[in-house]
N, C-alpha and C positions, 0 to 999 in steps of 0.2 A: 286484507284482501279487497273489502270494499272501497277502500282509499285507492287502492291500485286501479280497480275498474272504474272508478270517477276519473282518475287522471288518463287513462287510455282514452276516455271517452271525449276528454277535454282536448287532448292532442288530436285526436281523429277530427274533431270539429274544427280546430284550428288548421289543420292540413286541408281539409274541404273547403275553408274559407280562403285560404291562400291560394288554391288552386282555381277556385271561381274567380279570384280577383285576377289572377293570371289570364285565363281565359277571356275575361271581359276585356283586358288590356289589349290582348292579341285580337280580338274582334274590332278594335278601332282601327281603322285606316287613316292615315295622314295624307292630305292632299295638299299641294300648292297651287294655288290659282293665281295666274297673274291677269290684272285686270286693267284695261284700256285707260281709264281714268276712275276717280273715286267720285261718283255723282250720284244724287236723288234719283238720276235717270235710271238706276239701278235697282230701285226700291224693291222689287221681289227679291232679289238675292240677298239684301240685308235682312229683309223680314225672316228669311229661311234661316239666316246664321242667328238673329236675335231670338227668334222663337224656338230654337234648338231642333230645326227640322233636319238638318244635317246630322246633328249628332244622334237624333232618332234613327237614323239610316246606318249609324256606325261609323261615321265619317268626322274627322276633325280637319276643318278647312282653314287653311292660312292664306289670307290675301297678300299679293305683292302688287303695289303700284307700279305700273311699267310706263305710264304716261306716253301713249301713242300705240296704235296697231302695229306699226313696223317693230317696236320694242317688245310688244306682248309676243307677237309671231316669233321673234329671236329667242325670248326666253323659253318657248315652248319647242322650239327646233333644238334648241342646246340642251335640253333635258333639265333645265333651272326649275320648270315648273311640268306638272302632269297635264294640267288644264289651263287653254288659254280664253279670256273674254274680250271679244274684240269683233269688228266688223267682219263679215264672211268675205269681203274683199281680198283680205289678207291671204286666206286660204286658196283663193283663186289665182293669186299671183305666184304662190308657192307652186300649186298644181302644174301651171302653164309653164313653170320653170323646169319642169321634168323630174322634181324630186321623188326619190323612190319612197320615202317614208313622209307623206304629205299629211296636212291637216284636215281633219274630216268634222264638219258641224254637226252637232248631235243635239243641240237644244236652243231654240230661240228664245229671247227675252223682250227685245223691244221690236215695235213694228213701224216707228217712224223715226226722223233724225230727231235727236234731242236737243239741238241748239237753238239758241234764240237770238235775234239779231239785236245788237245794242247800238244805241246812237249818243253822239255826245250831246245832243239836246233833245228837248221833250218833243215828240211828234205825235200827238194824239190823234191825228188823221193820216198817219202814214201810209204812203202808197209806195210801191217798189220802183216807181218812176223816179221817186226822190233821191235814188242811188246814181241816177246819171250823172257821169262826170265825178264820181266819187270815188274814195278809195276805200276798200274794205278789207280788212285781216281776216283771210278765210281759213287758215291752216295749212296742214301739210299736202302738197300736190300729190294725188292720188289716193288720198285717204277720203273715206266715205264723207265726213263733214264737208270738206272741199268740194269735192265732186257733186254732192246733194246741193249745196249752195249754188254751184254754176247751173245746174239742171233747173233750179228754181228761177234763177235769173234769165235762162234763155227762155224757159216757158212763159215769162212774162215780157218777152220781146226785147230784151236788154242786151247790148253788146259788151263782151268783156275783152278788155286789152288796156294797155298802159297809156293811151291816147286819151286821157280825160278830158282833154280840150274839145274833143270831137263828141264827147257825151258817153264814151265808153266807161264801164264800171272797172276800175283797177282791183282785182281780186288778189291780194298778196298772200304768196305761198312761202315766204321766206322766213317766217317766224316760227318757230318750234311750238307745238300743240301745249305744253306746260307754260310757255311763256306770253301766251296771247295776250291773256287779260292784264298782265304787267305792262307789255308794250302798249296797249291802248290806254290805260290810265298814265301812262308814261308820256303821252302825246302823239303817239303814232296811229295813223287811220283816222278816218272819220265814222267808220263803223266797225263792228267787230263781230263774230259769232261764237257765242260760248254757252258751255254746258252749265247746268245747275249745280252745286250751289254759287258758283262764280259769278254768274250773271246777275242774280239777286243782291249779292254782297256789293258788287259795284253799284247798282242803283240805289241801295241804302246809304251808301257813302256819298252819294250825289256826284258820282264820276261818270254816269252814263243812263240812258233810260231803254228799258226793253220795250221795242216797237213791233216785233214780229216773231212768230214761230215759225221757223224753216220746215219744221217736220209737218206742221199743219197745212203747208202750201206744196209739199213734194209728194204727197200720198204715201201709201203704204209700201215699205221695202223692208227685209229682215236686217235691220240696223246693228243689231248687236246679238251675238249668239256665243255659246260655248263650242270650243273645238279642242279636240285631243289628236295626237298623232294616229294613224292608222294601226301602227304596230301596237301601241298602247291599248287602243280600242279592242283590238282582237285577243290580246294577253289577259285583259281586265274588264271584261264586259259587266261583272257584278259591280263594280265600282261605279261605271259610269251609269248604270241603272239606278243605282242607290242615289248618285248625286242629281239625277234627273226627277227622280221621286221627290226629292226634297225640295227642288226648284219649284216643281209643279205646286207643292202645296204653299209655297210663297206666292206664286201667281194667284193662285185661288183666294188667298188671304187678302191679298191686295185688291183684288177683282170685288171682294163681298164686305170689303170694310171701308169706312170713311177716311178722309186724310187726318181727320181729328183723331181716330184710331190708330192710324199707321204712325203718325208722327213721333209720339211717345217711343214706339217699339223701335224705330231707326235712329233715334236721337243719339245713342251712344257713338254711333257711325259718324255723326257730323255735329260735334260738340260746339263748333264755331258758331252754328246758328241756333236763333232761339226756336222753341216750339211753334211759335206764331209764323215764322218764317218757312219752316218745314211745311206747315199746313198749306201756306201759299203756294210754294212750288209743287207740292204733292198733288194739289187741286189743278195746278196749271197744266200738269201732265196728264191727269185724269181727263180733263177738259178737251185735250187734243187727241184723246184716245192713243196712248203711247205705249202702253204696254200689253204684251201677249197674254191672253187668258190660259193658253196651254203653250207647252214648248215645241209643237209642231213646226218646222220649218218648210214651207210649202214650194213647191216648183214654180208656180207663177209668181210668187214674191221674189224668189232668188232671179227669175228673169228680169224682173223690173229693176233690180240693183245692177244687173249687168247693162240693162238699157241705159243707166245712169253713168256706168263706167264708160260705155262706147261712146256716149255724147262728150264726155270729158277727154276722150281720146286717150284713154288708159287701158283698154281691152282689145287685144288683138284676136283672141281665140276664146270661144265660150267652152268651159269644161262641161262633161255630162253631169247633171244633176245627181245622179246615183253615185258620182265618183268623189263628191266632196260634200254629200248631206247623206246622214244615216238617221231616218226616223223611227227606227226600230225601238230605241229607247223611251223616246217621248211618247209613241203609241202605246206602250205598255204603261207608262206612268199614269196616262188619263183614263186607263180602263177601270 
């Protein structure tokens, strides 16, 4: 009888263990996130991933490289991913097209342009007037990187156009986002705007020189944010809240730690770079005050983005802030 009781106890313990394991697995929610590009520019996201902040919230996040805001938004609208990570301009375009199920921005990550202007030659005393009569590979027309570049150039008193003989700056928009670095090293353009780590890689290879930060010149705008379809947010508010909570932890870690501390954490995401290069790039972004300390996307910031879009001739109508931005989850995360 004693042996039978012991056997029953073991069975009960095994069943309890299996049930607990099953409940644990059920508690994990898998989320696919399309990111506009894979860059150190998004360090808070990678810190949240590598430090296990998403896992702590019961989320298993899979990143999908989309290479461009247009492709990121397409993945979101098609249902390929639950969350899109891109510039809010994409959500503005979709809303203005009258889509019934449009994208809503719920958490901001970066507050400045993350691109750097790369020249073919070293220009230690670079001035933007050096671009007169030159050709710059600027990115996809209607994308925030290209529009922000134009915004900076116009604020510097430069004229944009193809007539370089008259001193105009020819901003090329015919080269796809993912191909810009390769086009430049292949001989096209005299300047190019690039995200990290591509800019540093080209500089280390002796194929170009970083001469300016576009973000430093443009001022604060909601450059990159997370968005989800309005229908998904309505049906899954707890998932969005957990995601935002994890992101906020990543933002706070980046705020409170040095580049030397952050670099080894995000290194698995950038195996092509040495830790020394990672430290250089992280400090570059810290020096330009690139990262948000909290995920709240403010109305005045969105208005500046729409100013940039209007100046570029890409915005006919301004959507209401409350239609394309939901700060409810960010507000709860920071409390």
